[in-house]
KETI-348346 format. One record per residue (C-alpha): residue number from 1; residue in three letters; chain; x, y, z. Coordinates in steps of 0.25 Angstrom, whole numbers. Layout:
% residues N
n:res:chain:c1:c2:c3
NUM:ALA:A:X:Y:Z
...
//
This chain:
% residues 147
n:res:chain:c1:c2:c3
1:MET:A:29:-67:-304
2:VAL:A:18:-60:-296
3:ASP:A:5:-67:-294
4:VAL:A:-5:-56:-296
5:PRO:A:-17:-63:-290
6:GLN:A:-10:-66:-277
7:LEU:A:-4:-52:-276
8:ALA:A:-18:-46:-279
9:LEU:A:-24:-55:-268
10:LEU:A:-13:-51:-258
11:ALA:A:-15:-37:-261
12:HIS:A:-30:-39:-258
13:LEU:A:-28:-47:-245
14:LEU:A:-18:-36:-240
15:ALA:A:-29:-26:-243
16:ALA:A:-39:-34:-236
17:PHE:A:-31:-35:-224
18:ALA:A:-28:-20:-223
19:PHE:A:-43:-18:-225
20:VAL:A:-47:-28:-214
21:ALA:A:-36:-23:-205
22:GLY:A:-41:-9:-207
23:TYR:A:-55:-12:-205
24:ALA:A:-53:-20:-193
25:GLY:A:-44:-10:-187
26:THR:A:-54:1:-190
27:ASN:A:-65:-7:-183
28:VAL:A:-58:-11:-171
29:LEU:A:-54:4:-169
30:THR:A:-68:9:-171
31:GLY:A:-72:-1:-161
32:LEU:A:-62:4:-151
33:ALA:A:-67:18:-154
34:ARG:A:-82:14:-151
35:ARG:A:-77:9:-138
36:ALA:A:-68:20:-134
37:THR:A:-71:27:-121
38:SER:A:-64:41:-125
39:LEU:A:-64:50:-137
40:ASP:A:-49:49:-138
41:ASP:A:-49:33:-138
42:ARG:A:-61:34:-148
43:ARG:A:-53:44:-157
44:ALA:A:-40:36:-157
45:ALA:A:-48:23:-161
46:LEU:A:-55:30:-172
47:ARG:A:-42:37:-177
48:LEU:A:-35:23:-178
49:ALA:A:-48:17:-184
50:GLY:A:-47:27:-195
51:ALA:A:-33:24:-198
52:PHE:A:-36:9:-199
53:ASP:A:-47:13:-208
54:ARG:A:-40:22:-217
55:ARG:A:-26:15:-218
56:LEU:A:-31:0:-219
57:ASN:A:-46:-1:-220
58:GLN:A:-48:9:-231
59:ARG:A:-35:6:-239
60:GLY:A:-36:-9:-237
61:GLY:A:-51:-9:-242
62:THR:A:-47:-1:-254
63:ALA:A:-36:-11:-257
64:VAL:A:-46:-22:-256
65:ILE:A:-55:-16:-266
66:VAL:A:-43:-14:-276
67:THR:A:-37:-27:-274
68:GLY:A:-50:-36:-274
69:PRO:A:-53:-34:-288
70:ILE:A:-38:-37:-292
71:VAL:A:-39:-50:-284
72:LEU:A:-52:-54:-291
73:LEU:A:-46:-51:-305
74:ALA:A:-32:-58:-301
75:PHE:A:-39:-71:-297
76:GLY:A:-50:-70:-307
77:TYR:A:-62:-69:-298
78:PRO:A:-75:-63:-303
79:PHE:A:-79:-50:-297
80:THR:A:-93:-56:-296
81:ALA:A:-89:-68:-288
82:PRO:A:-99:-68:-276
83:TRP:A:-88:-68:-266
84:VAL:A:-82:-56:-273
85:VAL:A:-95:-48:-273
86:ILE:A:-98:-51:-259
87:SER:A:-85:-48:-253
88:THR:A:-84:-35:-261
89:LEU:A:-98:-30:-257
90:LEU:A:-95:-33:-242
91:PHE:A:-81:-27:-243
92:LEU:A:-87:-14:-250
93:LEU:A:-98:-13:-239
94:VAL:A:-87:-9:-229
95:PRO:A:-82:4:-235
96:SER:A:-96:7:-240
97:LEU:A:-101:6:-225
98:GLY:A:-89:14:-221
99:GLY:A:-91:25:-231
100:LEU:A:-106:26:-230
101:TYR:A:-107:24:-215
102:GLY:A:-94:23:-208
103:ALA:A:-87:36:-214
104:PRO:A:-98:46:-210
105:ARG:A:-99:40:-196
106:ALA:A:-84:40:-195
107:ARG:A:-84:55:-198
108:ARG:A:-94:57:-187
109:ILE:A:-86:49:-177
110:GLU:A:-74:57:-181
111:ALA:A:-81:70:-180
112:ALA:A:-86:66:-166
113:VAL:A:-72:62:-161
114:GLU:A:-66:74:-166
115:ALA:A:-76:83:-159
116:GLY:A:-73:75:-146
117:ASP:A:-88:69:-146
118:ASP:A:-84:55:-141
119:ALA:A:-99:52:-138
120:THR:A:-103:54:-153
121:ALA:A:-91:47:-158
122:ALA:A:-94:35:-149
123:ALA:A:-109:35:-153
124:LEU:A:-105:35:-168
125:LEU:A:-95:24:-166
126:ASN:A:-105:15:-158
127:ALA:A:-118:18:-166
128:PRO:A:-125:5:-168
129:ARG:A:-125:7:-183
130:ALA:A:-110:10:-184
131:VAL:A:-107:-3:-177
132:ALA:A:-117:-10:-186
133:VAL:A:-110:-5:-198
134:SER:A:-97:-8:-193
135:ARG:A:-101:-22:-190
136:LEU:A:-107:-23:-204
137:GLU:A:-93:-19:-210
138:ASN:A:-86:-29:-202
139:LEU:A:-95:-40:-207
140:ALA:A:-93:-35:-222
141:VAL:A:-78:-35:-220
142:VAL:A:-77:-49:-214
143:ALA:A:-87:-54:-225
144:SER:A:-80:-48:-236
145:SER:A:-67:-55:-232
146:TRP:A:-74:-68:-232
147:SER:A:-81:-67:-245
//
């Protein structure tokens, strides 16, 4: 007989692993793009970062959102438990920052790279606000995992 709560938990954990692996890969590769000394190296790092983001981070994050409530229901946890609310808010901060701040900036970086304007791409990647938002996202990912 299938143990539904355990199966739901396994699905949620696998989704979280995919999300975190994609998130970490995207961040490491973006860091490499920040430090790249040539347009070709920057372009390659950003292309691979985009692949990690699309294939693991976004899909894993979506699966976390879908499987989280299933786990709560399967184990009988209330949706209003403080750890659930805090973890959910911290988790949702990441795609919110990504959509509201990161995506428009990424389009500008991509346009600069495609135009061969490495100086603009580097400046956008290394802007203090961009780095600060990235660090805030990192803290939210780690904290949402602990709550």
